VOTI-535069 format. One record per residue: residue in one letter; x, y, z of N, C-alpha, C in turn. Coordinates in pm, whole numbers, padded with zeros to 5 digits, always signed. Example, Ala and Ser with C-alpha at 12.3 -4.5 7.8 and 13.67 -1.06 7.14 Angstrom:
<sites>
A+01319-00569+00780+01230-00450+00780+01320-00330+00780S+01285-00225+00708+01367-00106+00714+01290+00003+00787
</sites>
This chain:
<sites>
M+08776+07929+09563+08926+07911+09531+08994+07828+09499V+09054+07771+09595+09101+07623+09571+09053+07566+09647G+09142+07396+09641+09032+07258+09738+09072+07307+09914V+09179+07339+09921+09211+07383+10052+09262+07538+10083S+09136+07625+10183+09177+07735+10176+09143+07827+10290S+09158+07936+10337+09131+07997+10428+08996+08088+10404Y+08997+08088+10245+08887+08204+10233+08770+08139+10225D+08649+08208+10283+08510+08146+10264+08410+08259+10240P+08427+08319+10118+08319+08375+10040+08206+08414+10087A+08125+08308+10194+07979+08360+10254+08043+08447+10391R+08150+08407+10423+08207+08490+10579+08293+08583+10572N+08339+08616+10466+08452+08694+10443+08381+08872+10433T+08289+08887+10456+08236+09047+10468+08107+09015+10527A+08060+09187+10580+07941+09187+10571+07821+09186+10462G+07729+09129+10497+07627+09073+10414+07652+08928+10310A+07708+08859+10385+07730+08758+10358+07790+08739+10226L+07726+08618+10132+07797+08596+09972+07749+08727+09894P+07595+08756+09899+07598+08901+09809+07665+09012+09862G+07708+09035+09947+07827+09148+10014+07950+09101+09959E+07968+08955+09980+08118+08964+09903+08153+08949+09768L+08025+08917+09692+08048+08951+09578+08069+09107+09509A+07987+09174+09583+08007+09333+09571+08138+09399+09559R+08177+09320+09730+08340+09352+09720+08436+09326+09660L+08391+09209+09596+08536+09160+09496+08494+09232+09351E+08410+09286+09345+08412+09353+09208+08443+09484+09234A+08398+09559+09338+08477+09669+09393+08641+09702+09400Q+08654+09563+09437+08800+09554+09427+08869+09554+09337A+08838+09480+09229+08873+09456+09102+08844+09594+09021A+08747+09677+09036+08747+09796+08962+08884+09877+09053L+08882+09897+09143+08974+10001+09230+09111+10022+09176T+09153+09851+09157+09338+09842+09125+09350+09790+08979F+09251+09747+08949+09263+09663+08795+09359+09748+08706T+09334+09896+08695+09431+09951+08606+09553+09939+08614E+09618+09990+08718+09717+09969+08777+09786+09798+08761E+09739+09724+08820+09785+09572+08821+09802+09543+08639L+09687+09603+08536+09724+09552+08420+09850+09648+08339H+09865+09751+08376+09973+09821+08325+10122+09772+08383L+10131+09668+08507+10232+09606+08558+10245+09482+08448L+10107+09409+08475+10127+09311+08392+10188+09296+08277R+10106+09417+08191+10203+09410+08053+10332+09431+08048E+10375+09521+08135+10571+09525+08174+10592+09433+08185L+10555+09292+08277+10605+09206+08280+10581+09067+08185G+10525+09114+08059+10518+09008+07958+10394+08967+07952L+10269+09011+07985+10122+08944+07986+10081+09034+07849G+10158+09161+07824+10105+09222+07703+10116+09143+07554E+10251+09013+07574+10234+08940+07447+10139+08830+07434L+10019+08839+07510+09886+08776+07476+09772+08827+07398T+09856+08980+07344+09731+09056+07280+09725+09000+07135A+09802+08957+07076+09797+08867+06962+09816+08724+06932A+09699+08673+06867+09722+08525+06821+09856+08481+06801W+09866+08353+06843+09970+08284+06796+09959+08268+06664P+10088+08266+06559+10110+08262+06433+10071+08109+06408V+10037+08048+06310+10001+07943+06238+10145+07912+06186R+10190+07794+06197+10319+07746+06143+10297+07683+05982D+10400+07706+05910+10417+07670+05778+10384+07513+05768G+10320+07447+05666+10266+07293+05674+10126+07297+05625P+10080+07166+05650+09955+07182+05636+09827+07251+05698V+09855+07260+05789+09754+07381+05888+09754+07535+05828R+09864+07523+05742+09898+07698+05679+09783+07824+05667D+09650+07718+05626+09532+07799+05600+09464+07814+05717A+09475+07774+05842+09384+07745+05964+09412+07873+06036P+09283+07899+06059+09306+08053+06151+09380+08027+06283P+09440+08168+06337+09546+08157+06432+09481+08141+06555R+09575+08065+06629+09533+07998+06778+09543+08094+06858R+09465+08082+06973+09458+08193+07069+09533+08136+07182H+09614+08217+07256+09689+08196+07381+09576+08193+07443L+09633+08074+07552+09497+08009+07664+09602+08104+07785L+09501+08167+07882+09538+08210+08008+09439+08171+08099L+09526+08091+08209+09449+08045+08299+09423+08128+08442E+09296+08154+08501+09280+08236+08634+09277+08134+08773V+09348+08102+08787+09324+08067+08902+09301+08066+09034G+09180+08041+09074+09113+08111+09244+09021+08216+09161A+08928+08237+09038+08917+08332+08991+08746+08376+09064G+08703+08308+09148+08583+08358+09183+08460+08376+09134T+08443+08472+09109+08319+08558+09051+08360+08607+08888G+08488+08596+08848+08539+08641+08744+08532+08800+08720A+08587+08856+08855+08558+09017+08839+08693+09031+08755L+08795+08947+08721+08923+08964+08708+08936+08926+08585T+08847+08826+08562+08847+08716+08425+08808+08806+08318R+08686+08898+08348+08597+08949+08250+08682+09067+08218R+08768+09128+08325+08853+09245+08281+08977+09193+08166L+09048+09061+08185+09156+09058+08146+09105+08992+08003A+08984+08907+08015+08922+08900+07847+08907+09031+07758S+08866+09135+07827+08872+09247+07739+08984+09339+07704A+09090+09307+07766+09229+09371+07769+09295+09271+07688L+09280+09171+07672+09374+09054+07593+09270+09011+07482P+09249+09071+07371+09191+08969+07276+09235+08878+07231G+09388+08853+07215+09428+08727+07158+09444+08646+07241A+09353+08632+07385+09379+08506+07477+09227+08462+07487A+09238+08297+07512+09113+08263+07574+09132+08216+07734V+09046+08303+07782+09070+08303+07924+08972+08199+07996I+09049+08123+08078+08962+08035+08156+08950+08079+08291A+08843+08085+08383+08826+08114+08491+08786+07984+08556L+08902+07939+08678+08897+07793+08744+08871+07850+08880D+08798+07806+08933+08756+07784+09099+08729+07650+09149A+08733+07649+09251+08691+07490+09346+08541+07548+09381D+08517+07650+09387+08369+07679+09441+08262+07716+09302A+08158+07604+09295+08074+07604+09217+07985+07714+09181E+07947+07766+09300+07848+07859+09341+07909+08003+09324L+08051+08028+09322+08117+08174+09296+08123+08157+09142L+08155+08034+09081+08178+08034+08931+08020+08060+08870G+07930+08067+08888+07797+08073+08873+07778+08200+08820H+07855+08296+08861+07845+08430+08837+07952+08489+08737V+08036+08373+08675+08138+08400+08573+08046+08381+08400P+08039+08482+08328+07968+08429+08211+08067+08379+08128S+07978+08297+08069+08064+08222+07955+08070+08283+07785S+08191+08297+07731+08178+08361+07607+08254+08278+07502A+08259+08371+07395+08355+08295+07274+08512+08329+07337T+08551+08405+07420+08680+08407+07476+08719+08347+07627S+08599+08350+07709+08638+08326+07850+08512+08226+07907R+08557+08132+07980+08455+08035+08042+08510+07950+08197P+08416+07961+08229+08464+07905+08419+08434+07753+08377V+08584+07737+08488+08590+07548+08514+08617+07558+08620C+08537+07458+08702+08545+07395+08834+08634+07279+08841A+08709+07323+08938+08822+07225+08956+08910+07275+09087D+08973+07215+09118+09099+07201+09236+09237+07234+09161A+09315+07351+09216+09403+07421+09167+09505+07339+09180R+09498+07210+09276+09637+07148+09274+09617+07017+09130A+09487+07003+09088+09487+06867+08977+09431+06955+08890L+09496+07050+08783+09400+07150+08687+09399+07049+08570P+09286+07079+08544+09245+06974+08409+09302+07067+08259L+09378+07061+08269+09481+07105+08141+09546+07016+08115A+09596+07028+07980+09703+06909+07948+09853+06991+07983T+09965+06920+07994+10097+06966+08028+10112+07064+07890G+10162+07182+07925+10241+07231+07812+10127+07326+07769S+10006+07320+07816+09879+07407+07718+09856+07530+07711A+09914+07596+07844+09854+07766+07883+09983+07845+07821S+09965+07967+07816+10053+08067+07794+10093+08120+07927A+09998+08140+08013+10012+08244+08134+09891+08183+08236V+09965+08181+08351+09850+08152+08462+09878+08282+08555V+09746+08287+08604+09744+08417+08691+09655+08345+08836F+09754+08425+08928+09669+08415+09076+09651+08532+09134R+09511+08552+09174+09508+08684+09201+09485+08678+09344Y+09555+08699+09457+09504+08726+09595+09447+08569+09640V+09528+08523+09597+09498+08371+09598+09601+08305+09727L+09748+08326+09658+09815+08266+09742+09820+08268+09914Q+09758+08387+09965+09745+08467+10085+09661+08341+10177H+09559+08286+10103+09452+08183+10170+09513+08027+10167L+09642+08032+10127+09679+07865+10103+09777+07819+10222P+09735+07732+10291+09818+07685+10384+09990+07649+10328D+09973+07599+10187+10064+07520+10140+10068+07572+09995P+10124+07698+09924+10091+07733+09807+10202+07624+09716L+10289+07581+09756+10408+07519+09677+10329+07387+09563P+10238+07350+09623+10150+07225+09527+10076+07314+09388V+10039+07404+09450+09948+07467+09340+10054+07532+09226L+10156+07632+09268+10264+07663+09169+10320+07594+09096R+10338+07431+09124+10392+07346+09098+10305+07276+08993E+10146+07253+09033+10078+07263+08869+10059+07351+08800A+10076+07464+08853+10074+07592+08742+10178+07543+08620L+10279+07541+08709+10405+07532+08608+10381+07418+08508R+10323+07312+08572+10327+07184+08449+10217+07208+08320V+10119+07302+08381+10048+07318+08253+10099+07445+08175L+10201+07506+08204+10254+07627+08093+10346+07550+07996Q+10326+07611+07906+10433+07600+07763+10582+07660+07828P+10661+07596+07740+10783+07611+07758+10793+07793+07763G+10875+07851+07850+10879+08045+07853+10743+08046+07884G+10643+08007+07911+10526+08038+07964+10533+08098+08089R+10443+08233+08141+10469+08288+08270+10367+08300+08370V+10415+08246+08498+10286+08266+08612+10294+08395+08685Y+10174+08454+08709+10162+08568+08774+10105+08570+08883V+10157+08629+09006+10098+08651+09133+10069+08755+09177I+09955+08787+09159+09879+08928+09252+09882+08907+09366D+09928+08972+09473+09924+08940+09649+09976+09109+09724V+09966+09069+09832+09981+09172+09932+10073+09129+10035D+10150+09216+10122+10203+09189+10216+10167+09263+10319G+10121+09250+10448+10051+09304+10534+10173+09380+10599G+10264+09387+10572+10373+09480+10620+10413+09624+10567L+10375+09582+10467+10366+09750+10346+10252+09728+10289W+10129+09708+10303+09991+09692+10251+09992+09822+10186G+10005+09907+10307+09944+10096+10265+09976+10182+10366L+09914+10319+10352+09946+10400+10390+09770+10489+10410A+09784+10563+10528+09640+10624+10547+09699+10795+10616E+09633+10884+10588+09671+10976+10670+09553+11078+10679P+09458+11100+10775+09562+11055+10933+09511+10938+10946A+09604+10838+11028+09647+10741+11069+09538+10731+11208D+09491+10586+11243+09411+10594+11377+09528+10483+11436P+09587+10512+11548+09649+10425+11627+09574+10285+11653R+09450+10348+11688+09363+10214+11765+09375+10139+11671L+09367+10150+11551+09297+10022+11431+09433+09930+11469A+09530+09953+11491+09633+09849+11470+09621+09708+11552A+09578+09716+11699+09545+09638+11714+09437+09532+11676V+09334+09627+11622+09231+09560+11587+09274+09446+11472Y+09376+09532+11357+09397+09447+11249+09492+09341+11270T+09564+09378+11394+09708+09252+11403+09605+09152+11458R+09461+09154+11532+09409+08985+11593+09329+08958+11439A+09300+09065+11348+09216+09000+11228+09334+08893+11166A+09454+08956+11150+09572+08874+11048+09584+08756+11113A+09593+08759+11269+09610+08666+11338+09509+08539+11325A+09358+08590+11299+09277+08485+11284+09340+08410+11142Q+09344+08493+11032+09377+08404+10899+09490+08341+10909R+09593+08367+10976+09701+08250+11007+09638+08138+11071S+09562+08172+11167+09497+08035+11236+09432+07938+11157A+09340+08035+11043+09273+07936+10928+09380+07854+10815G+09528+07908+10809+09586+07877+10715+09624+07934+10621G+09627+08093+10650+09657+08175+10515+09762+08267+10602D+09811+08326+10510+09939+08429+10516+09945+08567+10484R+09897+08668+10545+09922+08808+10503+10049+08873+10434L+10168+08769+10476+10296+08836+10461+10340+08722+10352I+10242+08696+10302+10257+08630+10160+10382+08706+10042G+10345+08845+10032+10428+08913+09956+10561+08903+09933R+10642+08887+10078+10781+08897+10130+10818+08746+10063K+10747+08657+10068+10802+08496+10038+10748+08470+09859M+10712+08555+09765+10658+08549+09668+10804+08484+09608S+10913+08554+09603+11030+08521+09497+11082+08362+09544A+11077+08339+09659+11127+08213+09719+11037+08097+09668L+10915+08147+09653+10818+08012+09640+10817+08014+09470L+10829+08110+09411+10821+08063+09274+10946+07973+09268R+11075+08033+09281+11203+07971+09234+11175+07797+09315A+11151+07786+09434+11098+07669+09499+11009+07559+09384A+10931+07609+09358+10810+07583+09250+10914+07529+09140G+11032+07555+09132+11096+07552+08962+11096+07660+08844F+11034+07793+08904+11031+07922+08788+11145+07934+08790Q+11199+08016+08672+11286+08071+08621+11284+08266+08604S+11366+08316+08605+11339+08441+08581+11249+08505+08651V+11262+08494+08769+11162+08532+08900+11196+08710+08941T+11089+08789+08915+11076+08920+08981+10963+08941+09056V+10975+09010+09159+10877+09099+09240+10849+09223+09196R+10758+09311+09166+10729+09449+09127+10617+09514+09229P+10630+09618+09253+10500+09681+09343+10425+09757+09264F+10281+09783+09264+10208+09867+09193+10124+09924+09326A+10075+10049+09275+10017+10130+09422+09858+10216+09333V+09793+10222+09413+09678+10309+09383+09626+10406+09510T+09617+10532+09482+09605+10627+09581+09496+10704+09561S+09416+10783+09642+09318+10879+09658+09327+11013+09597D+09462+10976+09532+09495+11125+09413+09411+11124+09319D+09415+10973+09282+09295+10932+09158+09170+10875+09168R+09149+10841+09305+09039+10787+09331+08954+10823+09440P+08834+10849+09435+08792+10885+09568+08805+10816+09688V+08810+10845+09833+08812+10799+09923+08718+10678+09961E+08608+10698+09923+08490+10592+09918+08540+10470+09837D+08620+10495+09726+08618+10331+09640+08715+10267+09694F+08804+10283+09820+08875+10220+09919+08802+10137+09987A+08691+10170+10042+08593+10116+10149+08609+09964+10130P+08632+09850+10038+08660+09746+10037+08762+09657+10126H+08862+09791+10099+08978+09773+10210+08997+09803+10316L+08922+09954+10369+08944+09993+10462+08826+10008+10550G+08725+09985+10490+08585+09952+10543+08561+09845+10638P+08477+09884+10748+08459+09775+10833+08392+09660+10822G+08334+09652+10685+08277+09555+10640+08327+09398+10648R+08452+09391+10636+08532+09287+10627+08529+09198+10792L+08523+09316+10910+08521+09256+11040+08444+09207+11093V+08306+09237+11028+08178+09198+11068+08178+09045+11092P+08204+08955+10998+08213+08800+11041+08310+08780+11136M+08392+08847+11189+08504+08800+11253+08457+08872+11406V+08331+08923+11395+08289+08966+11519+08187+08839+11560E+08140+08821+11484+08032+08710+11471+08103+08568+11504N+08198+08532+11478+08286+08408+11511+08365+08435+11650G+08356+08543+11676+08415+08571+11831+08575+08602+11811T+08616+08601+11694+08789+08669+11684+08791+08811+11719L+08691+08910+11684+08692+09056+11723+08592+09074+11825S+08590+09170+11913+08471+09212+12002+08376+09328+11927L+08285+09332+11962+08181+09452+11906+08265+09599+11952A+08349+09616+12078+08441+09712+12057+08527+09731+11969D+08544+09634+11894+08677+09638+11824+08618+09678+11684L+08501+09604+11682+08403+09667+11528+08382+09810+11535A+08310+09889+11679+08277+09986+11686+08388+10100+11644V+08548+10078+11718+08658+10124+11676+08661+10155+11513A+08684+10014+11455+08694+10047+11326+08566+10131+11238T+08471+10118+11308+08358+10189+11219+08366+10345+11243A+08394+10368+11350+08408+10506+11393+08529+10542+11293A+08658+10492+11295+08759+10585+11226+08738+10559+11094W+08670+10488+11022+08642+10470+10883+08524+10610+10863T+08391+10640+10932+08367+10761+10931+08414+10865+10938R+08511+10907+10996+08603+10979+11049+08651+11009+10901F+08741+10923+10884+08857+10901+10750+08794+10974+10628R+08674+10917+10584+08617+10963+10476+08542+11088+10471A+08470+11139+10603+08464+11289+10632+08564+11352+10621D+08684+11331+10641+08766+11419+10625+08821+11445+10480P+08793+11595+10459+08839+11647+10313+08988+11629+10269Q+09082+11648+10383+09204+11589+10384+09278+11451+10362A+09181+11359+10367+09202+11204+10390+09310+11163+10272W+09370+11071+10307+09461+11050+10179+09492+10931+10196V+09490+10795+10073+09519+10691+10110+09613+10637+10012M+09704+10507+10047+09763+10486+09929+09760+10331+09951L+09713+10253+09869+09712+10090+09891+09822+10026+09793V+09897+09935+09866+10030+09911+09784+10015+09713+09743G+10034+09673+09607+10013+09542+09611+10141+09486+09536L+10155+09353+09527+10258+09312+09483+10230+09243+09376I+10324+09224+09250+10326+09105+09127+10458+09014+09136G+10422+08922+09139+10541+08843+09154+10541+08755+08994T+10636+08735+08936+10650+08649+08798+10728+08567+08773G+10745+08463+08713+10865+08360+08684+10806+08259+08556A+10894+08235+08474+10913+08203+08391+10907+08018+08390S+10846+07937+08296+10855+07817+08287+10995+07767+08201P+11057+07692+08249+11211+07669+08213+11178+07628+08024T+11272+07679+07933+11239+07629+07806+11324+07521+07760A+11394+07479+07852+11468+07337+07842+11513+07269+07959
</sites>
């Protein structure tokens, strides 16, 4: 992901790295449509057209593509979708984990780059947009990473932070109150590793502190009205808890509670779930 992170892809879900690769792909498939809709509303849709070429000696040159940088791209589950949705952009998938990036295909419009988010290998003012998706919640100190994103953005370029807040992450009916204690301990484990599941409520302050202007945070949601309950397994299923049992954070009894709750939930024809995400955005100063 980045140089210093609470995220370990080989120990983040059941099935080690192959399990995590499948989870990341399913996670992107679940919410990308809603994310893209809101990203377009927040200005990312402007990258659908190539930059016009200025009058002068290069007036006959081909149009120049916008440069979109996804930081902490992992396997490129989002990168591939952004490249397809934004044909006017050249997309870079950047991650500090070379093994994850090995799953990102290189093409005419997208390519993987292995680097630390605190020292981006891009020229100052070279990018039209920078995207972080489920990255800031894993960072002990997001500010240096956001300031580096600001450096590489052209004047007026925008950063987009897609993340969650544990206090309003979602709703489920029927709810199982026994799960609350299990997930409280899971969130505490992320905090002890330097992460922050409450990052959503801090987005605005972090973006302003990093130097961004015109900051706003907006929610998006996906529900089982539109998707099968089984599609929510990457978020609600017990797979994410298995590594926490292995490292002693949770007990086998905790895992049994979560597994039984998920089994009952997906078998209930009246089960309903809504997951809520947040997108924060800010602009690079123009002067």
